[in-house]
KOLDO-67844 format. One record per residue (C-alpha): x, y, z; chain; residue number from 1. Coordinates in steps of 0.2 Angstrom, whole numbers, padded with zeros to 4 digits. Layout:
% KOLDO-67844
[r [X,Y,Z],'A',NUM]
...
% end
This chain:
% KOLDO-67844
[r [-0057,0089,-0020],'A',1]
[r [-0048,0086,-0037],'A',2]
[r [-0046,0068,-0039],'A',3]
[r [-0042,0065,-0058],'A',4]
[r [-0029,0053,-0055],'A',5]
[r [-0039,0043,-0043],'A',6]
[r [-0054,0043,-0055],'A',7]
[r [-0042,0037,-0069],'A',8]
[r [-0036,0023,-0058],'A',9]
[r [-0054,0018,-0053],'A',10]
[r [-0059,0017,-0071],'A',11]
[r [-0046,0003,-0073],'A',12]
[r [-0058,-0009,-0064],'A',13]
[r [-0068,-0010,-0081],'A',14]
[r [-0086,-0016,-0083],'A',15]
[r [-0085,-0028,-0069],'A',16]
[r [-0101,-0030,-0059],'A',17]
[r [-0094,-0031,-0041],'A',18]
[r [-0092,-0012,-0039],'A',19]
[r [-0110,-0007,-0045],'A',20]
[r [-0117,-0022,-0035],'A',21]
[r [-0108,-0015,-0020],'A',22]
[r [-0115,0002,-0022],'A',23]
[r [-0133,-0004,-0026],'A',24]
[r [-0133,-0015,-0010],'A',25]
[r [-0127,0000,0000],'A',26]
[r [-0141,0010,-0006],'A',27]
[r [-0154,-0004,-0002],'A',28]
[r [-0145,-0006,0015],'A',29]
[r [-0148,0013,0019],'A',30]
[r [-0166,0012,0014],'A',31]
[r [-0168,-0003,0026],'A',32]
[r [-0159,0006,0040],'A',33]
[r [-0171,0021,0037],'A',34]
[r [-0185,0009,0038],'A',35]
[r [-0179,0001,0054],'A',36]
[r [-0177,0019,0061],'A',37]
[r [-0196,0022,0056],'A',38]
[r [-0201,0006,0065],'A',39]
[r [-0191,0011,0080],'A',40]
[r [-0200,0028,0080],'A',41]
[r [-0217,0019,0079],'A',42]
[r [-0212,0008,0093],'A',43]
[r [-0208,0023,0104],'A',44]
[r [-0224,0031,0100],'A',45]
[r [-0234,0015,0104],'A',46]
[r [-0225,0014,0121],'A',47]
[r [-0228,0033,0124],'A',48]
[r [-0246,0033,0120],'A',49]
[r [-0250,0015,0126],'A',50]
[r [-0263,0014,0112],'A',51]
[r [-0273,0028,0120],'A',52]
[r [-0279,0044,0111],'A',53]
[r [-0292,0057,0112],'A',54]
[r [-0300,0067,0098],'A',55]
[r [-0311,0083,0099],'A',56]
[r [-0329,0078,0098],'A',57]
[r [-0333,0093,0087],'A',58]
[r [-0321,0085,0074],'A',59]
[r [-0327,0067,0075],'A',60]
[r [-0332,0067,0057],'A',61]
[r [-0314,0068,0052],'A',62]
[r [-0310,0051,0060],'A',63]
[r [-0308,0035,0050],'A',64]
[r [-0324,0025,0049],'A',65]
[r [-0316,0009,0057],'A',66]
[r [-0312,0018,0073],'A',67]
[r [-0328,0029,0075],'A',68]
[r [-0337,0015,0085],'A',69]
[r [-0323,0012,0097],'A',70]
[r [-0322,0028,0106],'A',71]
[r [-0331,0034,0122],'A',72]
[r [-0336,0052,0123],'A',73]
[r [-0337,0065,0137],'A',74]
[r [-0344,0079,0128],'A',75]
[r [-0328,0088,0123],'A',76]
[r [-0317,0073,0118],'A',77]
[r [-0319,0056,0111],'A',78]
[r [-0307,0044,0120],'A',79]
[r [-0300,0028,0112],'A',80]
[r [-0291,0013,0120],'A',81]
[r [-0281,-0002,0114],'A',82]
[r [-0280,0006,0096],'A',83]
[r [-0262,0001,0092],'A',84]
[r [-0253,0015,0082],'A',85]
[r [-0270,0025,0079],'A',86]
[r [-0264,0038,0092],'A',87]
[r [-0251,0044,0079],'A',88]
[r [-0265,0046,0067],'A',89]
[r [-0277,0055,0079],'A',90]
[r [-0264,0067,0085],'A',91]
[r [-0259,0073,0068],'A',92]
[r [-0276,0073,0058],'A',93]
[r [-0280,0091,0064],'A',94]
[r [-0262,0097,0064],'A',95]
[r [-0258,0114,0056],'A',96]
[r [-0243,0106,0048],'A',97]
[r [-0248,0098,0031],'A',98]
[r [-0234,0086,0032],'A',99]
[r [-0241,0079,0048],'A',100]
[r [-0258,0078,0041],'A',101]
[r [-0252,0068,0026],'A',102]
[r [-0242,0057,0037],'A',103]
[r [-0257,0053,0047],'A',104]
[r [-0267,0048,0032],'A',105]
[r [-0253,0037,0026],'A',106]
[r [-0252,0028,0043],'A',107]
[r [-0271,0026,0042],'A',108]
[r [-0269,0017,0025],'A',109]
[r [-0255,0006,0032],'A',110]
[r [-0265,0001,0047],'A',111]
[r [-0279,-0003,0035],'A',112]
[r [-0267,-0014,0025],'A',113]
[r [-0260,-0022,0041],'A',114]
[r [-0275,-0024,0053],'A',115]
[r [-0264,-0030,0068],'A',116]
[r [-0258,-0013,0069],'A',117]
[r [-0275,-0007,0075],'A',118]
[r [-0273,-0015,0092],'A',119]
[r [-0259,-0014,0105],'A',120]
[r [-0254,-0033,0105],'A',121]
[r [-0255,-0034,0086],'A',122]
[r [-0245,-0018,0084],'A',123]
[r [-0232,-0023,0096],'A',124]
[r [-0230,-0040,0088],'A',125]
[r [-0230,-0033,0070],'A',126]
[r [-0217,-0019,0074],'A',127]
[r [-0205,-0031,0083],'A',128]
[r [-0207,-0044,0069],'A',129]
[r [-0204,-0032,0055],'A',130]
[r [-0190,-0024,0064],'A',131]
[r [-0182,-0041,0066],'A',132]
[r [-0184,-0045,0047],'A',133]
[r [-0176,-0028,0043],'A',134]
[r [-0162,-0032,0054],'A',135]
[r [-0159,-0049,0046],'A',136]
[r [-0160,-0042,0029],'A',137]
[r [-0147,-0028,0034],'A',138]
[r [-0135,-0041,0041],'A',139]
[r [-0137,-0052,0025],'A',140]
[r [-0135,-0037,0013],'A',141]
[r [-0120,-0032,0024],'A',142]
[r [-0111,-0048,0021],'A',143]
[r [-0115,-0049,0002],'A',144]
[r [-0110,-0031,0000],'A',145]
[r [-0093,-0033,0009],'A',146]
[r [-0089,-0048,-0002],'A',147]
[r [-0093,-0038,-0018],'A',148]
[r [-0083,-0022,-0012],'A',149]
[r [-0068,-0033,-0007],'A',150]
[r [-0068,-0041,-0024],'A',151]
[r [-0069,-0025,-0033],'A',152]
[r [-0056,-0016,-0023],'A',153]
[r [-0044,-0031,-0024],'A',154]
[r [-0047,-0032,-0043],'A',155]
[r [-0042,-0014,-0044],'A',156]
[r [-0026,-0017,-0034],'A',157]
[r [-0022,-0032,-0044],'A',158]
[r [-0024,-0023,-0060],'A',159]
[r [-0013,-0009,-0055],'A',160]
[r [0000,-0021,-0048],'A',161]
[r [-0001,-0031,-0065],'A',162]
[r [0002,-0015,-0075],'A',163]
[r [0017,-0010,-0064],'A',164]
[r [0024,-0028,-0066],'A',165]
[r [0022,-0026,-0085],'A',166]
[r [0030,-0009,-0085],'A',167]
[r [0045,-0016,-0076],'A',168]
[r [0047,-0028,-0090],'A',169]
[r [0046,-0013,-0103],'A',170]
[r [0058,-0002,-0093],'A',171]
[r [0070,-0016,-0089],'A',172]
[r [0078,-0016,-0072],'A',173]
[r [0091,-0002,-0075],'A',174]
[r [0098,-0003,-0057],'A',175]
[r [0112,-0013,-0050],'A',176]
[r [0108,-0028,-0039],'A',177]
[r [0115,-0018,-0024],'A',178]
[r [0103,-0003,-0027],'A',179]
[r [0088,-0014,-0026],'A',180]
[r [0070,-0010,-0031],'A',181]
[r [0065,0001,-0016],'A',182]
[r [0055,0014,-0026],'A',183]
[r [0046,0002,-0036],'A',184]
[r [0041,-0008,-0020],'A',185]
[r [0035,0008,-0012],'A',186]
[r [0023,0010,-0028],'A',187]
[r [0019,-0008,-0028],'A',188]
[r [0014,-0008,-0009],'A',189]
[r [0010,0008,-0001],'A',190]
[r [0003,0018,-0016],'A',191]
[r [-0007,0004,-0023],'A',192]
[r [-0014,0001,-0005],'A',193]
[r [-0019,0019,-0004],'A',194]
[r [-0029,0018,-0020],'A',195]
[r [-0037,0002,-0015],'A',196]
[r [-0042,0008,0003],'A',197]
[r [-0049,0024,-0005],'A',198]
[r [-0059,0014,-0018],'A',199]
[r [-0066,0002,-0004],'A',200]
[r [-0071,0017,0006],'A',201]
[r [-0079,0025,-0009],'A',202]
[r [-0089,0009,-0013],'A',203]
[r [-0094,0009,0006],'A',204]
[r [-0099,0027,0007],'A',205]
[r [-0106,0032,-0010],'A',206]
[r [-0121,0032,-0012],'A',207]
[r [-0125,0024,0005],'A',208]
[r [-0121,0038,0016],'A',209]
[r [-0130,0051,0005],'A',210]
[r [-0146,0041,0005],'A',211]
[r [-0145,0039,0024],'A',212]
[r [-0142,0057,0027],'A',213]
[r [-0156,0062,0015],'A',214]
[r [-0168,0050,0024],'A',215]
[r [-0163,0057,0041],'A',216]
[r [-0166,0074,0036],'A',217]
[r [-0183,0070,0029],'A',218]
[r [-0187,0061,0045],'A',219]
[r [-0182,0077,0055],'A',220]
[r [-0192,0088,0043],'A',221]
[r [-0207,0077,0045],'A',222]
[r [-0205,0079,0064],'A',223]
[r [-0204,0098,0064],'A',224]
[r [-0198,0107,0048],'A',225]
[r [-0195,0124,0057],'A',226]
[r [-0185,0116,0072],'A',227]
[r [-0175,0105,0060],'A',228]
[r [-0170,0121,0049],'A',229]
[r [-0166,0131,0065],'A',230]
[r [-0156,0117,0074],'A',231]
[r [-0147,0112,0058],'A',232]
[r [-0142,0130,0054],'A',233]
[r [-0136,0132,0072],'A',234]
[r [-0126,0116,0071],'A',235]
[r [-0118,0121,0054],'A',236]
[r [-0114,0138,0061],'A',237]
[r [-0106,0131,0077],'A',238]
[r [-0095,0119,0067],'A',239]
[r [-0089,0132,0055],'A',240]
[r [-0085,0143,0070],'A',241]
[r [-0076,0130,0079],'A',242]
[r [-0065,0126,0064],'A',243]
[r [-0060,0144,0063],'A',244]
[r [-0057,0145,0082],'A',245]
[r [-0046,0129,0082],'A',246]
[r [-0036,0134,0067],'A',247]
[r [-0023,0143,0077],'A',248]
[r [-0022,0128,0089],'A',249]
[r [-0019,0116,0075],'A',250]
[r [-0005,0128,0068],'A',251]
[r [0003,0129,0085],'A',252]
[r [0002,0110,0087],'A',253]
[r [0010,0108,0070],'A',254]
[r [0024,0120,0074],'A',255]
[r [0027,0110,0091],'A',256]
[r [0028,0094,0081],'A',257]
[r [0041,0101,0069],'A',258]
[r [0051,0108,0084],'A',259]
[r [0051,0091,0093],'A',260]
[r [0057,0083,0077],'A',261]
[r [0072,0095,0076],'A',262]
[r [0077,0093,0094],'A',263]
[r [0076,0074,0092],'A',264]
[r [0087,0075,0077],'A',265]
[r [0100,0085,0087],'A',266]
[r [0099,0072,0101],'A',267]
[r [0102,0058,0089],'A',268]
[r [0117,0068,0082],'A',269]
[r [0124,0070,0099],'A',270]
[r [0123,0051,0102],'A',271]
[r [0133,0049,0086],'A',272]
[r [0147,0060,0091],'A',273]
[r [0153,0050,0106],'A',274]
[r [0168,0043,0097],'A',275]
[r [0173,0060,0091],'A',276]
[r [0171,0068,0108],'A',277]
[r [0181,0054,0116],'A',278]
[r [0195,0056,0104],'A',279]
[r [0196,0075,0107],'A',280]
[r [0193,0074,0125],'A',281]
[r [0178,0085,0126],'A',282]
[r [0167,0075,0137],'A',283]
[r [0162,0090,0148],'A',284]
[r [0157,0101,0133],'A',285]
[r [0148,0086,0125],'A',286]
[r [0138,0083,0141],'A',287]
[r [0133,0102,0142],'A',288]
[r [0128,0102,0124],'A',289]
[r [0118,0086,0126],'A',290]
[r [0109,0093,0142],'A',291]
[r [0105,0109,0133],'A',292]
[r [0097,0099,0118],'A',293]
[r [0088,0087,0130],'A',294]
[r [0081,0102,0140],'A',295]
[r [0075,0110,0123],'A',296]
[r [0067,0093,0118],'A',297]
[r [0058,0092,0135],'A',298]
[r [0051,0109,0132],'A',299]
[r [0046,0106,0114],'A',300]
[r [0038,0089,0119],'A',301]
[r [0028,0097,0133],'A',302]
[r [0022,0110,0121],'A',303]
[r [0017,0097,0109],'A',304]
[r [0007,0087,0122],'A',305]
[r [-0001,0104,0128],'A',306]
[r [-0006,0109,0111],'A',307]
[r [-0014,0092,0106],'A',308]
[r [-0031,0094,0097],'A',309]
[r [-0043,0096,0112],'A',310]
[r [-0058,0107,0115],'A',311]
[r [-0052,0123,0122],'A',312]
[r [-0063,0134,0134],'A',313]
[r [-0069,0145,0120],'A',314]
[r [-0075,0129,0110],'A',315]
[r [-0083,0122,0125],'A',316]
[r [-0092,0138,0128],'A',317]
[r [-0098,0138,0110],'A',318]
[r [-0104,0120,0110],'A',319]
[r [-0112,0122,0127],'A',320]
[r [-0121,0138,0122],'A',321]
[r [-0127,0129,0106],'A',322]
[r [-0134,0114,0117],'A',323]
[r [-0142,0126,0129],'A',324]
[r [-0151,0135,0115],'A',325]
[r [-0157,0119,0107],'A',326]
[r [-0163,0111,0123],'A',327]
[r [-0171,0128,0128],'A',328]
[r [-0180,0129,0111],'A',329]
[r [-0186,0111,0112],'A',330]
[r [-0192,0113,0130],'A',331]
[r [-0201,0129,0126],'A',332]
[r [-0211,0120,0111],'A',333]
[r [-0215,0105,0123],'A',334]
[r [-0219,0114,0139],'A',335]
[r [-0225,0131,0135],'A',336]
[r [-0232,0131,0117],'A',337]
[r [-0236,0112,0117],'A',338]
[r [-0232,0111,0098],'A',339]
[r [-0222,0095,0099],'A',340]
[r [-0223,0079,0110],'A',341]
[r [-0209,0071,0119],'A',342]
[r [-0209,0057,0106],'A',343]
[r [-0207,0070,0092],'A',344]
[r [-0193,0078,0101],'A',345]
[r [-0184,0061,0103],'A',346]
[r [-0186,0057,0084],'A',347]
[r [-0180,0075,0080],'A',348]
[r [-0164,0074,0091],'A',349]
[r [-0160,0056,0085],'A',350]
[r [-0162,0061,0067],'A',351]
[r [-0151,0076,0068],'A',352]
[r [-0138,0067,0079],'A',353]
[r [-0138,0053,0067],'A',354]
[r [-0132,0065,0053],'A',355]
[r [-0115,0065,0062],'A',356]
[r [-0112,0047,0055],'A',357]
[r [-0113,0051,0037],'A',358]
[r [-0105,0068,0038],'A',359]
[r [-0090,0061,0047],'A',360]
[r [-0088,0046,0035],'A',361]
[r [-0089,0058,0020],'A',362]
[r [-0075,0069,0028],'A',363]
[r [-0065,0053,0030],'A',364]
[r [-0068,0048,0012],'A',365]
[r [-0062,0065,0006],'A',366]
[r [-0046,0063,0015],'A',367]
[r [-0043,0045,0009],'A',368]
[r [-0047,0051,-0009],'A',369]
[r [-0035,0065,-0008],'A',370]
[r [-0021,0053,-0002],'A',371]
[r [-0026,0041,-0015],'A',372]
[r [-0025,0054,-0029],'A',373]
[r [-0007,0058,-0024],'A',374]
[r [-0003,0040,-0024],'A',375]
[r [-0012,0037,-0041],'A',376]
[r [-0002,0051,-0048],'A',377]
[r [0014,0042,-0043],'A',378]
[r [0008,0026,-0050],'A',379]
[r [0004,0034,-0067],'A',380]
[r [0020,0043,-0068],'A',381]
[r [0029,0027,-0066],'A',382]
[r [0017,0018,-0079],'A',383]
[r [0020,0032,-0092],'A',384]
[r [0039,0032,-0091],'A',385]
[r [0048,0028,-0107],'A',386]
[r [0060,0013,-0107],'A',387]
[r [0078,0017,-0103],'A',388]
[r [0084,0002,-0113],'A',389]
[r [0081,0006,-0132],'A',390]
[r [0082,-0006,-0146],'A',391]
[r [0086,0002,-0163],'A',392]
[r [0075,0000,-0177],'A',393]
[r [0079,-0015,-0188],'A',394]
[r [0089,-0023,-0174],'A',395]
[r [0095,-0040,-0180],'A',396]
[r [0098,-0057,-0171],'A',397]
[r [0114,-0060,-0161],'A',398]
[r [0123,-0077,-0164],'A',399]
[r [0134,-0086,-0152],'A',400]
[r [0150,-0076,-0147],'A',401]
[r [0165,-0082,-0158],'A',402]
[r [0178,-0068,-0156],'A',403]
[r [0176,-0056,-0141],'A',404]
[r [0166,-0045,-0131],'A',405]
[r [0172,-0027,-0131],'A',406]
[r [0169,-0012,-0121],'A',407]
[r [0174,0004,-0130],'A',408]
[r [0176,0021,-0121],'A',409]
[r [0163,0017,-0109],'A',410]
[r [0157,0027,-0094],'A',411]
[r [0143,0024,-0081],'A',412]
[r [0137,0033,-0066],'A',413]
[r [0125,0026,-0052],'A',414]
[r [0108,0034,-0048],'A',415]
[r [0116,0043,-0034],'A',416]
[r [0129,0051,-0046],'A',417]
[r [0144,0040,-0041],'A',418]
[r [0156,0036,-0055],'A',419]
[r [0156,0017,-0057],'A',420]
[r [0166,0016,-0074],'A',421]
[r [0176,0029,-0083],'A',422]
[r [0182,0028,-0101],'A',423]
[r [0184,0009,-0100],'A',424]
[r [0192,0000,-0115],'A',425]
[r [0194,-0018,-0112],'A',426]
[r [0191,-0035,-0122],'A',427]
[r [0184,-0052,-0116],'A',428]
[r [0191,-0065,-0128],'A',429]
[r [0179,-0078,-0133],'A',430]
[r [0182,-0095,-0125],'A',431]
[r [0193,-0088,-0111],'A',432]
[r [0190,-0087,-0092],'A',433]
[r [0191,-0068,-0087],'A',434]
[r [0190,-0062,-0070],'A',435]
[r [0185,-0044,-0064],'A',436]
[r [0194,-0037,-0049],'A',437]
[r [0190,-0021,-0039],'A',438]
[r [0188,-0016,-0021],'A',439]
[r [0172,-0007,-0027],'A',440]
[r [0159,-0021,-0029],'A',441]
[r [0147,-0009,-0038],'A',442]
[r [0160,-0006,-0052],'A',443]
[r [0163,-0024,-0056],'A',444]
[r [0144,-0028,-0054],'A',445]
[r [0141,-0013,-0066],'A',446]
[r [0153,-0021,-0079],'A',447]
[r [0145,-0037,-0077],'A',448]
[r [0127,-0030,-0079],'A',449]
[r [0132,-0020,-0095],'A',450]
[r [0135,-0036,-0106],'A',451]
[r [0118,-0043,-0105],'A',452]
[r [0111,-0025,-0106],'A',453]
[r [0103,-0025,-0089],'A',454]
[r [0109,-0007,-0088],'A',455]
[r [0115,0005,-0102],'A',456]
[r [0130,0016,-0100],'A',457]
[r [0129,0035,-0101],'A',458]
[r [0142,0035,-0115],'A',459]
[r [0152,0022,-0125],'A',460]
[r [0148,0006,-0134],'A',461]
[r [0147,-0013,-0130],'A',462]
[r [0152,-0024,-0145],'A',463]
[r [0150,-0043,-0147],'A',464]
[r [0159,-0049,-0162],'A',465]
[r [0159,-0031,-0168],'A',466]
[r [0140,-0029,-0167],'A',467]
[r [0134,-0014,-0156],'A',468]
[r [0122,-0021,-0143],'A',469]
[r [0110,-0007,-0148],'A',470]
[r [0109,-0014,-0165],'A',471]
[r [0104,-0032,-0160],'A',472]
[r [0088,-0038,-0152],'A',473]
[r [0087,-0038,-0133],'A',474]
[r [0079,-0056,-0133],'A',475]
[r [0094,-0063,-0143],'A',476]
[r [0107,-0054,-0131],'A',477]
[r [0099,-0062,-0116],'A',478]
[r [0099,-0079,-0125],'A',479]
[r [0117,-0078,-0127],'A',480]
[r [0122,-0071,-0110],'A',481]
[r [0118,-0080,-0094],'A',482]
[r [0121,-0073,-0076],'A',483]
[r [0123,-0080,-0059],'A',484]
[r [0123,-0066,-0047],'A',485]
[r [0123,-0067,-0028],'A',486]
[r [0107,-0056,-0026],'A',487]
[r [0097,-0068,-0038],'A',488]
[r [0102,-0086,-0033],'A',489]
[r [0085,-0093,-0028],'A',490]
[r [0067,-0088,-0026],'A',491]
[r [0052,-0095,-0017],'A',492]
[r [0046,-0110,-0027],'A',493]
[r [0050,-0128,-0029],'A',494]
[r [0068,-0134,-0034],'A',495]
[r [0061,-0140,-0050],'A',496]
[r [0055,-0122,-0055],'A',497]
[r [0070,-0114,-0048],'A',498]
[r [0081,-0124,-0060],'A',499]
[r [0069,-0126,-0074],'A',500]
[r [0061,-0108,-0073],'A',501]
[r [0044,-0116,-0077],'A',502]
[r [0049,-0119,-0095],'A',503]
[r [0039,-0134,-0101],'A',504]
[r [0055,-0139,-0111],'A',505]
[r [0064,-0141,-0095],'A',506]
[r [0056,-0157,-0088],'A',507]
[r [0062,-0166,-0073],'A',508]
[r [0075,-0177,-0083],'A',509]
[r [0083,-0161,-0089],'A',510]
[r [0083,-0153,-0072],'A',511]
[r [0090,-0168,-0064],'A',512]
[r [0104,-0168,-0078],'A',513]
[r [0108,-0150,-0074],'A',514]
[r [0108,-0153,-0055],'A',515]
[r [0120,-0167,-0057],'A',516]
[r [0132,-0156,-0067],'A',517]
[r [0131,-0143,-0053],'A',518]
[r [0134,-0157,-0040],'A',519]
[r [0117,-0152,-0032],'A',520]
[r [0107,-0168,-0036],'A',521]
[r [0112,-0177,-0020],'A',522]
[r [0108,-0163,-0007],'A',523]
[r [0091,-0160,-0017],'A',524]
[r [0086,-0179,-0014],'A',525]
[r [0089,-0176,0004],'A',526]
[r [0077,-0162,0005],'A',527]
[r [0059,-0166,0013],'A',528]
[r [0051,-0167,-0004],'A',529]
[r [0066,-0168,-0016],'A',530]
[r [0064,-0158,-0032],'A',531]
[r [0046,-0153,-0026],'A',532]
[r [0053,-0145,-0010],'A',533]
[r [0049,-0126,-0009],'A',534]
[r [0065,-0116,-0006],'A',535]
[r [0069,-0098,-0006],'A',536]
[r [0066,-0084,0006],'A',537]
[r [0049,-0091,0012],'A',538]
[r [0054,-0110,0009],'A',539]
[r [0066,-0123,0015],'A',540]
[r [0083,-0115,0020],'A',541]
[r [0098,-0119,0009],'A',542]
[r [0116,-0115,0013],'A',543]
[r [0124,-0101,0002],'A',544]
[r [0134,-0114,-0008],'A',545]
[r [0119,-0124,-0011],'A',546]
[r [0109,-0109,-0017],'A',547]
[r [0124,-0105,-0028],'A',548]
[r [0124,-0123,-0036],'A',549]
[r [0105,-0122,-0039],'A',550]
[r [0108,-0106,-0049],'A',551]
[r [0123,-0114,-0059],'A',552]
[r [0111,-0128,-0064],'A',553]
[r [0098,-0115,-0070],'A',554]
[r [0112,-0107,-0080],'A',555]
[r [0117,-0123,-0088],'A',556]
[r [0099,-0126,-0095],'A',557]
[r [0100,-0108,-0101],'A',558]
[r [0114,-0114,-0113],'A',559]
[r [0121,-0096,-0116],'A',560]
[r [0138,-0093,-0125],'A',561]
[r [0143,-0081,-0112],'A',562]
[r [0142,-0084,-0093],'A',563]
[r [0144,-0071,-0080],'A',564]
[r [0146,-0079,-0062],'A',565]
[r [0148,-0070,-0046],'A',566]
[r [0156,-0081,-0033],'A',567]
[r [0149,-0083,-0015],'A',568]
[r [0157,-0071,-0003],'A',569]
[r [0154,-0083,0012],'A',570]
[r [0168,-0096,0015],'A',571]
[r [0165,-0114,0010],'A',572]
[r [0174,-0130,0015],'A',573]
[r [0187,-0138,0004],'A',574]
[r [0176,-0152,-0003],'A',575]
[r [0163,-0139,-0008],'A',576]
[r [0176,-0128,-0016],'A',577]
[r [0181,-0143,-0027],'A',578]
[r [0163,-0147,-0032],'A',579]
[r [0160,-0128,-0037],'A',580]
[r [0177,-0128,-0046],'A',581]
[r [0172,-0144,-0056],'A',582]
[r [0155,-0136,-0060],'A',583]
[r [0163,-0120,-0067],'A',584]
[r [0175,-0130,-0077],'A',585]
[r [0161,-0140,-0085],'A',586]
[r [0151,-0124,-0088],'A',587]
[r [0166,-0115,-0096],'A',588]
[r [0168,-0129,-0110],'A',589]
[r [0165,-0120,-0126],'A',590]
[r [0159,-0104,-0118],'A',591]
[r [0166,-0087,-0113],'A',592]
[r [0166,-0086,-0094],'A',593]
[r [0167,-0070,-0085],'A',594]
[r [0170,-0071,-0066],'A',595]
[r [0168,-0060,-0052],'A',596]
[r [0179,-0070,-0040],'A',597]
[r [0179,-0070,-0022],'A',598]
[r [0192,-0084,-0019],'A',599]
[r [0211,-0083,-0022],'A',600]
[r [0211,-0100,-0031],'A',601]
[r [0198,-0094,-0043],'A',602]
[r [0207,-0078,-0047],'A',603]
[r [0223,-0088,-0051],'A',604]
[r [0213,-0100,-0062],'A',605]
[r [0208,-0086,-0074],'A',606]
[r [0216,-0084,-0091],'A',607]
[r [0214,-0065,-0090],'A',608]
[r [0211,-0053,-0076],'A',609]
[r [0204,-0035,-0077],'A',610]
[r [0209,-0024,-0062],'A',611]
[r [0198,-0009,-0059],'A',612]
[r [0202,0006,-0048],'A',613]
[r [0191,0021,-0046],'A',614]
[r [0181,0015,-0061],'A',615]
[r [0195,0014,-0073],'A',616]
[r [0204,-0001,-0080],'A',617]
[r [0221,0000,-0072],'A',618]
[r [0229,-0017,-0078],'A',619]
[r [0224,-0031,-0089],'A',620]
[r [0234,-0048,-0090],'A',621]
[r [0236,-0065,-0083],'A',622]
[r [0238,-0068,-0065],'A',623]
[r [0256,-0072,-0066],'A',624]
[r [0259,-0056,-0076],'A',625]
[r [0250,-0045,-0064],'A',626]
[r [0258,-0053,-0049],'A',627]
[r [0275,-0048,-0056],'A',628]
[r [0271,-0031,-0064],'A',629]
[r [0255,-0023,-0055],'A',630]
[r [0256,-0014,-0039],'A',631]
[r [0237,-0012,-0038],'A',632]
[r [0234,-0030,-0041],'A',633]
[r [0246,-0035,-0027],'A',634]
[r [0238,-0022,-0015],'A',635]
[r [0220,-0028,-0020],'A',636]
[r [0225,-0046,-0017],'A',637]
[r [0232,-0040,0000],'A',638]
[r [0216,-0030,0004],'A',639]
[r [0204,-0044,0000],'A',640]
[r [0213,-0060,0006],'A',641]
[r [0225,-0054,0020],'A',642]
[r [0216,-0052,0037],'A',643]
[r [0229,-0040,0043],'A',644]
[r [0226,-0028,0029],'A',645]
[r [0225,-0010,0034],'A',646]
[r [0216,-0002,0019],'A',647]
[r [0230,0007,0011],'A',648]
[r [0223,0005,-0007],'A',649]
[r [0206,0012,-0001],'A',650]
[r [0216,0027,0006],'A',651]
[r [0225,0030,-0010],'A',652]
[r [0242,0024,-0003],'A',653]
[r [0248,0014,-0018],'A',654]
[r [0267,0015,-0015],'A',655]
[r [0269,0001,-0003],'A',656]
[r [0277,-0015,-0009],'A',657]
[r [0270,-0032,-0005],'A',658]
% end
């Protein structure tokens, strides 16, 4: 079981005491469980003997001195009554097994230290009381141990998640807003949870189950060394043999599962072909094809159910034979040879059967660590990635934009290989309002995300006042570029934090000032707790235009010289449109405003429009100029704002006049 990555992740917990405390408490708990089992064995022996024993009169000198005057002789044996656990001592003092003789002397010393064990009532009360104390101690230790283990496991998960978060800062979010962060979320949740669950099971099982297994083996060996070795070897041999016999059954079940998956995929494909079938008038063939696939699925599913892991006749015969041999051997030693008593047999069987618990837990831990090792490898692969956004050595500070933002021979592909931008050459003049138009939302989002270096192109350069963005600090770029994107409007926190971003500089007066500029102050006051109301996905619901105005207020406090704003895609009423237009006009004063417009009035209010088609800049100019000269612009307006549009531009039919 190679678990290098898991061990490396486990080492991140550091020198905390919760992990070692959990392991130590687990070890103590196992010792107490074994002690409770010993007490149970003594209780069974007391009930079986009723405190009565007989001892050969010829060996009476071997008896402990305290019991010599309590017996009554009949010539051959000395008989004892009401002697508590003494029958265990008497029955083993003359045993041929040295372990039994040693155990008898130890029990005699214990009864000497605890005199109530030397009579039936005292022994009964003492064993029950000690057993209850052991049970209470085990319960208390279980709760203490669970708290320590849970803290250690959650500390490990928190450490991993914190490192993933810091790594995201180092790497930068190099994906478009529409691409999301699914792979990172998978690492953050499933893979971290795999490591956490394995570590929790590790703390719970190691060394607790090892100590428990060792104690059970010692108890079984004490009961009968020879029978323990024989029965243990028999059980191991049967287990190995059954694994070999069931291997073919497991392979057949895996093959049946694969076949079921394939047939199910074919059925799903058949369901998706309904439109094509109807268009071509092939209903009869489709029904025949579907029925064939359904019949194959039925057969495969029946095979899957029939081959589910169960005990086949060969395995049943194997286990049955092993049980018969074990019971026969025990019966022979009790009834014929009289080597062991019924009580000893019960102790032996309970000890060996109890070994199934630590063995099964260890096997489960092995599977969990194997899975955790794979997940930890994925986590460390992410943590060791080099940042995609590099800052050149000697990068300087970027001042506010005075002239223009320029894209030079710029090309960009998405993670899936789709061309978003191709050989783009375009300028955004400072102090002007520029709109980006495209039927492909990813293309214009890509252009918007390139300017604050949220992503980097595969080729080409981005210049601000002639300075290549790779030659200026990332911090100063983000200080000069503010964004309002529809995917990042609000988050789960108070309105105050959503606008002020938790910056101590942005106190309530400044936040209120920004909210008033964005025409958000009045609806914020109507919220249940005003500026302290929790909003976002898990908070109080805000309409899309209200979320948009919250984001505009946040951008105002950012006070960047370049603002990139993506308009809401949902329709808003005329009064709200006027409020948003007024906010944009105020924000645009003295700044360069880059818009991703979704309203016709916003498009017509721009000083300059950039029209993208298939990732290339097709036309640049004022709205009036493009309306008169650009076919693509007219078709794009038709496609986006005419409800009767037929999609000609998306199909490549650009010759139609509008």
